[in-house]
Every structure is written in structure tokens, then in C-alpha cells.
C-alpha positions as CSV (number, residue, x, y, z in Angstrom):
1,X,-6.4,0.9,-0.7
2,X,-8.3,-0.7,-3.6
3,X,-11.6,-2.4,-2.5
4,X,-12.0,-6.0,-3.7
5,X,-14.5,-7.2,-6.1
6,X,-15.6,-9.7,-3.4
7,X,-18.5,-8.6,-1.2
8,X,-18.4,-8.6,2.7
9,X,-20.8,-11.5,2.6
10,X,-18.3,-13.7,1.3
11,X,-15.8,-13.2,4.0
12,X,-16.4,-16.3,5.9
13,X,-14.9,-19.0,8.5
14,X,-11.8,-20.8,7.2
15,X,-12.9,-24.2,6.2
16,X,-11.1,-27.3,7.5
17,X,-11.6,-31.0,5.9
18,X,-14.5,-31.8,8.1
19,X,-16.3,-28.3,7.3
20,X,-18.3,-29.6,4.1
21,X,-21.5,-27.6,4.3
22,X,-24.4,-30.5,4.2
23,X,-27.4,-29.3,2.0
24,X,-30.8,-28.3,3.3
25,X,-33.5,-31.0,3.7
26,X,-34.6,-31.1,0.3
27,X,-30.8,-31.7,-0.9
28,X,-30.8,-28.2,-2.4
29,X,-27.4,-26.1,-1.7
30,X,-28.2,-22.4,-2.1
31,X,-25.4,-20.4,-3.9
32,X,-26.5,-16.9,-2.1
33,X,-27.5,-18.0,1.3
34,X,-28.4,-15.6,3.9
35,X,-25.4,-14.5,6.1
36,X,-25.7,-12.7,9.3
37,X,-22.5,-11.3,10.6
38,X,-23.3,-8.8,13.0
39,X,-21.9,-9.1,16.3
40,X,-19.5,-11.8,15.2
41,X,-15.7,-10.9,15.3
42,X,-14.1,-11.5,12.0
43,X,-10.4,-11.3,11.4
44,X,-8.1,-12.3,8.6
45,X,-6.8,-14.9,10.9
46,X,-9.9,-16.6,11.3
47,X,-11.8,-15.8,8.1
48,X,-11.2,-15.6,4.2
49,X,-13.3,-14.3,1.3
50,X,-14.8,-17.3,-0.7
51,X,-14.8,-15.1,-3.7
52,X,-11.3,-13.3,-3.5
53,X,-9.2,-15.3,-1.1
54,X,-6.2,-13.0,-1.8
55,X,-8.2,-9.9,-0.4
56,X,-8.0,-8.9,3.3
57,X,-9.9,-7.0,5.6
58,X,-8.4,-3.6,5.9
59,X,-9.0,0.1,7.0
60,X,-7.3,3.0,6.1
61,X,-7.6,4.9,9.4
62,X,-8.9,4.9,12.9
63,X,-12.9,5.3,12.6
64,X,-12.8,4.0,9.2
65,X,-14.8,1.0,7.7
66,X,-12.9,-2.1,7.4
67,X,-13.3,-3.6,3.6
68,X,-12.0,-6.4,1.9
69,X,-9.3,-4.8,0.2
70,X,-5.6,-4.9,-1.8
71,X,-3.2,-2.3,-1.7
72,X,-2.0,-0.3,-4.9
73,X,1.4,1.5,-4.6
74,X,3.0,4.2,-7.0
75,X,6.6,5.5,-7.2
76,X,6.8,8.8,-9.0
77,X,9.5,11.1,-10.0
78,X,9.3,14.8,-8.6
79,X,10.0,16.7,-11.7
80,X,7.2,16.0,-13.8
81,X,4.9,13.9,-11.4
82,X,5.0,11.1,-13.9
83,X,4.8,7.2,-12.5
84,X,8.0,5.4,-12.9
85,X,6.7,2.1,-11.0
86,X,3.4,0.6,-9.7
87,X,3.0,-2.4,-7.6
88,X,-0.3,-4.1,-5.8
89,X,0.0,-6.1,-2.7
90,X,-1.7,-7.7,0.3
91,X,-3.5,-4.7,2.4
92,X,-1.7,-4.9,5.9
93,X,0.5,-2.2,7.9
94,X,3.8,-2.9,6.7
95,X,2.8,-2.9,2.7
96,X,3.7,0.6,1.8
97,X,7.0,0.3,3.1
98,X,8.0,-3.3,1.7
99,X,6.4,-2.5,-1.7
100,X,8.4,1.3,-1.7
101,X,11.8,-0.7,-1.2
102,X,10.6,-3.3,-4.0
103,X,9.8,-0.7,-6.7
104,X,13.0,1.3,-5.7
105,X,15.0,-1.9,-6.7
106,X,13.2,-2.6,-9.3
107,X,13.6,0.7,-11.1
108,X,17.2,0.6,-10.4
109,X,17.6,-3.0,-11.9
110,X,15.4,-2.4,-15.2
111,X,16.1,1.4,-15.7
112,X,19.4,2.0,-14.2
113,X,17.8,4.7,-12.2
114,X,18.9,5.6,-8.6
115,X,17.2,8.3,-6.7
116,X,18.9,10.3,-4.3
117,X,15.9,11.1,-2.1
118,X,12.5,9.5,-1.4
119,X,9.7,11.8,-0.2
120,X,6.5,10.1,1.7
121,X,4.1,10.5,4.2
122,X,4.3,9.9,8.2
123,X,2.8,6.5,7.4
124,X,6.4,5.4,6.2
125,X,7.9,6.6,9.6
126,X,10.1,3.6,10.7
127,X,13.8,3.6,11.9
128,X,14.1,0.1,10.0
129,X,12.6,1.8,6.8
130,X,15.2,4.6,7.1
131,X,18.0,2.4,7.5
132,X,17.0,0.4,4.3
133,X,16.9,3.5,2.3
134,X,20.2,4.8,3.9
135,X,21.9,1.4,2.5
136,X,20.7,2.1,-0.7
137,X,22.3,5.2,-0.8
138,X,18.9,7.2,-0.6
139,X,18.3,9.9,1.7
140,X,14.8,9.7,3.4
141,X,12.5,12.6,3.7
142,X,9.7,11.2,6.0
143,X,7.8,13.6,8.6
144,X,8.1,11.5,11.9
145,X,4.7,10.5,13.7
146,X,6.2,11.3,17.1
147,X,9.6,12.2,18.6
148,X,12.2,9.5,18.6
149,X,13.3,8.3,21.8
150,X,16.8,8.3,23.6
151,X,19.2,6.0,21.9
152,X,20.7,5.1,25.2
153,X,17.5,4.4,26.9
154,X,16.3,1.9,24.6
155,X,15.7,-1.8,26.3
156,X,16.7,-3.9,23.4
157,X,20.0,-3.3,21.6
158,X,18.6,-4.2,18.4
159,X,16.4,-1.5,18.3
160,X,19.2,1.2,18.9
161,X,20.1,1.5,15.1
162,X,16.3,2.1,14.1
163,X,16.3,4.8,16.8
164,X,19.4,6.5,15.7
165,X,18.0,6.6,12.0
166,X,15.0,8.3,13.1
167,X,17.1,10.8,14.9
168,X,18.9,11.5,11.7
169,X,15.7,11.8,10.1
170,X,14.7,14.5,12.6
171,X,18.0,16.5,11.9
172,X,16.9,16.4,8.0
173,X,13.4,18.1,8.8
174,X,14.9,21.5,8.9
175,X,16.5,21.3,5.3
176,X,15.3,22.9,2.3
177,X,15.7,19.4,0.6
178,X,13.2,18.0,3.2
179,X,10.8,20.7,2.6
180,X,10.8,20.4,-1.2
181,X,10.4,16.5,-0.9
182,X,7.3,17.3,1.0
183,X,5.8,19.6,-1.4
184,X,6.7,17.4,-4.4
185,X,5.7,14.1,-3.1
186,X,1.9,15.6,-3.0
187,X,1.7,14.8,-6.6
188,X,1.6,11.3,-6.2
189,X,-2.0,12.0,-4.7
190,X,-3.0,13.3,-7.9
191,X,-1.8,10.0,-9.5
192,X,-4.0,8.1,-6.7
193,X,-6.9,10.3,-7.5
194,X,-6.9,10.1,-11.3
195,X,-6.5,6.0,-10.8
196,X,-9.5,5.9,-8.8
197,X,-11.8,8.2,-10.4
198,X,-11.0,8.1,-14.2
199,X,-9.3,5.1,-14.4
200,X,-12.1,3.4,-12.4
201,X,-9.6,1.6,-10.0
202,X,-11.3,2.6,-6.6
203,X,-12.8,-1.1,-6.5
204,X,-11.3,-4.0,-8.4
205,X,-13.4,-5.5,-11.1
206,X,-11.4,-8.6,-11.3
207,X,-10.4,-11.7,-8.8
208,X,-6.8,-12.1,-8.4
209,X,-4.1,-9.9,-7.5
210,X,-1.8,-10.3,-10.6
211,X,-4.9,-9.3,-12.8
212,X,-5.5,-6.1,-10.7
213,X,-1.6,-5.4,-11.0
214,X,-2.1,-5.7,-15.1
215,X,-5.1,-3.1,-14.5
216,X,-3.1,-0.9,-12.4
217,X,-0.2,-0.9,-14.8
218,X,-2.4,0.0,-17.8
219,X,-3.9,2.9,-15.7
220,X,-0.5,4.2,-14.8
221,X,0.4,4.1,-18.4
222,X,-2.4,6.0,-19.4
223,X,-1.9,8.5,-17.0
224,X,1.7,9.3,-18.0
225,X,0.5,9.6,-21.6
226,X,-2.4,12.1,-20.4
227,X,0.5,13.8,-18.6
228,X,3.1,13.7,-21.3
229,X,0.6,15.7,-23.4
230,X,0.6,18.5,-21.3
231,X,4.5,18.2,-21.2
232,X,5.0,18.2,-24.7
233,X,6.9,21.6,-25.7
234,X,4.9,23.8,-28.0
């Protein structure tokens, strides 16, 4: 999660054509007016940042503070911990899975690389996501948040393939490949820590997702160069 350049004060009700703000009695319109949003219900559907319209109000987990944010995603290879793809998306609950599929497709198209397995954390637990990976010939290695239900008791027939995919994922959890993937996937956490602390990308310094994408790509390239230095044979 990358905190937006915009402040919480900029997250205001979406304007309509009739919402032009009149100036005060003296004809002066302050640029930095006082805003009191305490007790006000603010959502992405009703509000938008005036400074960074692409930023969304998002929180990383239960009990965490919601902030105007974007989401940065990285795809790494397991052997050396290098970054092979990077992406910036809107901050929402499905962005991680969509970005993962897009980066996998991009790596295959541009570098002719087709991974055999994909290790990820429990945030990627989704039967539909597992189906998408399997259709690409990639074996998912993802821990399940909860036990999959019985496919025969699924009320809606369209959900049955996803439930079956989660059952296949459960069966893989006892394999050595799954355990190895889960161990190696933690290398990506080092990437995020480096990008936030060393590259200064914990909070965006620009407005516009395409600019943030460029900063993240430069940061990822710098990380790979630093990493390659330690991998260089003596």
C-alpha cells in the first residue's frame, strides 16, 4: 500500500454541476479552507480527493487506519529474489489478484517466461484466481483462509468450479513444493521493505498513477542492481 501524496482534507464529496462553491461575503475564496470531517461517513462512492482523484480510501487490515492510497505490486523470481515485474493499481480488495495475473501475462509476452508455480500469501485465496492460474499452466501455492466447502452443497452452480479449485489447493498444501514456495515467497517482503524505506516509496511524491508507476519501476531497477552486486561471482 502506497500512501497518496494528497492529504485527508482533500477527500471531499464529489462535485456535481450545481455544486460550485460560492465565495465568502468579501468575494474571497480560500485555497486551504478549514475542513472538519469528524463524524462524517466518507466512502469512495461518495467522496473523492481533489488533489489526487485516482487515490482511494483504503486500509490494510482490520483495526488499521484508512488512508488515501494506491497499491504497488511486485512479481519476483524465487531463486535469487529479483523483481521481474512491477505494477501500480487502484487500492481495492481485488487489485492484488488482478495485478498478479496481468504481470504474469506481461512477463510471458515480453520475456517469454512461463513460471510453473506461483507462491503468494493468504490474501490471494480465491477459487476464481486459482482457476485463472491453472488455465495458464501455473500451479498456485497459496494458503487458505478457511476450509473449502463441499462442492456438492454449493447453492449456485457457477461457484462450484471455484470451490473445486480450492480443494485442489488444499491437497497441494502437504507437498514439498508448496512448503518451498511459501518459504521463498517471503523474499518479496524484502523488496517491499526496501522500496518503502530506501527508495522512499512508502508515500508517493507525485500525483497520478502513471507517474507513480515510473517511480516504482526505477526503484525496482535499483533494487535489482543492488541485489545483483551480491550475486556476482567472485
